[in-house]
Steps between C-alpha positions, in 0.01 A plus 500: 500500500757742366228744403349482850838575650536808279167632635607427858836666439354822359267522799798453734686774315205741536478421871867569538460837329214594738680376810720709739834572335336445164411768248362824647291576194346155486431499875296823498267410210129456563203389292426870430856601410531209253180579301668705226765230448235230443338717227837588345621141486173381344540753218863393455380144443261627231789690338720187510224298331471768228876496445489114444816481713472176707797587723346839581163338562653246737669782698186713517289207613753450774452862602124446525563191710722713722204728568277201580763361738546847656128538580473139619795543736361828643165320558681210665683741735161649592355152566259507206620246238816388322606425141390136528151615606482712186603203282251270680211745453586551131503126435167450673346790299625357167343164578177662624456723195568223247226244578508395130863386550507382865131412539214343308384806303543509123671786318610847601223754562566873566161520677594211729841658572330825614241312705778318687682832563178662626438212742859522628476876553146474643393777270263564215611348172566769243441422133823675400697324773716639773698790354813609690461878558880529531555402134634769266213652305593341165532156656173538688320601177640200320404265785141628509473457122638143523245412764216652297616289206440186711130590465541551125452878543779573253569571140590199290794669325714817520340668201193654683727603786692726259167666415422536877837676556422747216150554642649585843746742339209684335310511831809646671525768230140597566541527878449858620564483875791368702277231660393384154860492381605288803217254434566479124872464528443222750262333252762540226777342709265217597424439129873500417562246772224284348663534156840398646339195659345393170842535336655286776701796632541576870423878513709547813807355326430693180474835676816434699684414181378821330598707806849352497525578129393858560756540776776364275409731208463805728852433640629475138335834418692659785825344384452618143419850615819510710710379204352774283569765767137562590344570837250212488240633739464841328433370147161570334268211422599502130865434588395246763306313234809490271708371792234236569513376141881479513482311830234267349716430193801429726311261720360308201848453357650386832 
């Protein structure tokens, strides 16, 4: 019962923030204005998972829940639905899509899962499943590959995927027009995503980690240049490369 009270309390708090004499910022938010925050909070959850910090993960999950409560409250104000309707529909969907747990069917089947989804959406069942077009490109590529693997259209190990990456690099080198380069670099990235998947690495997380590392080292380069009395931006590439190596050595020691 305590947990239910906590849910009720946070809903009351949100309603108070949206009410007259509440918070002006909260009161003027709409479904549209909140879209970027939902995306941002989802990525912060992913970052918290990568950091293996349970306190941070708990906080970031709360921030995602805040977005869900926000949208539910706006919908309630517009007479559409409320948070409890969202929870009720989710529970019904979970039961409906797991007939092997809550019904008489035996064993999980990807094909059955997609059939149920197609029936619910009154649409044509797609072999690769329903792919969210709003997914970041790397995540979408990984999802498509995972779905294809459900039909055994997949390599059995990472080894041949290494060869595929090298093949795509060669094809990119041979591209002569901009359209060909765009196509071949897309194929190369898709192959790298596949390799990451076979190595049990989330490509989105890996790229974010590498980007953060680059930012850290680039800032160190700037700091080193300033200490040595150099104008960082005006240095030739040879000096930049030496600064990069110093920054790299410093970050590896720290």
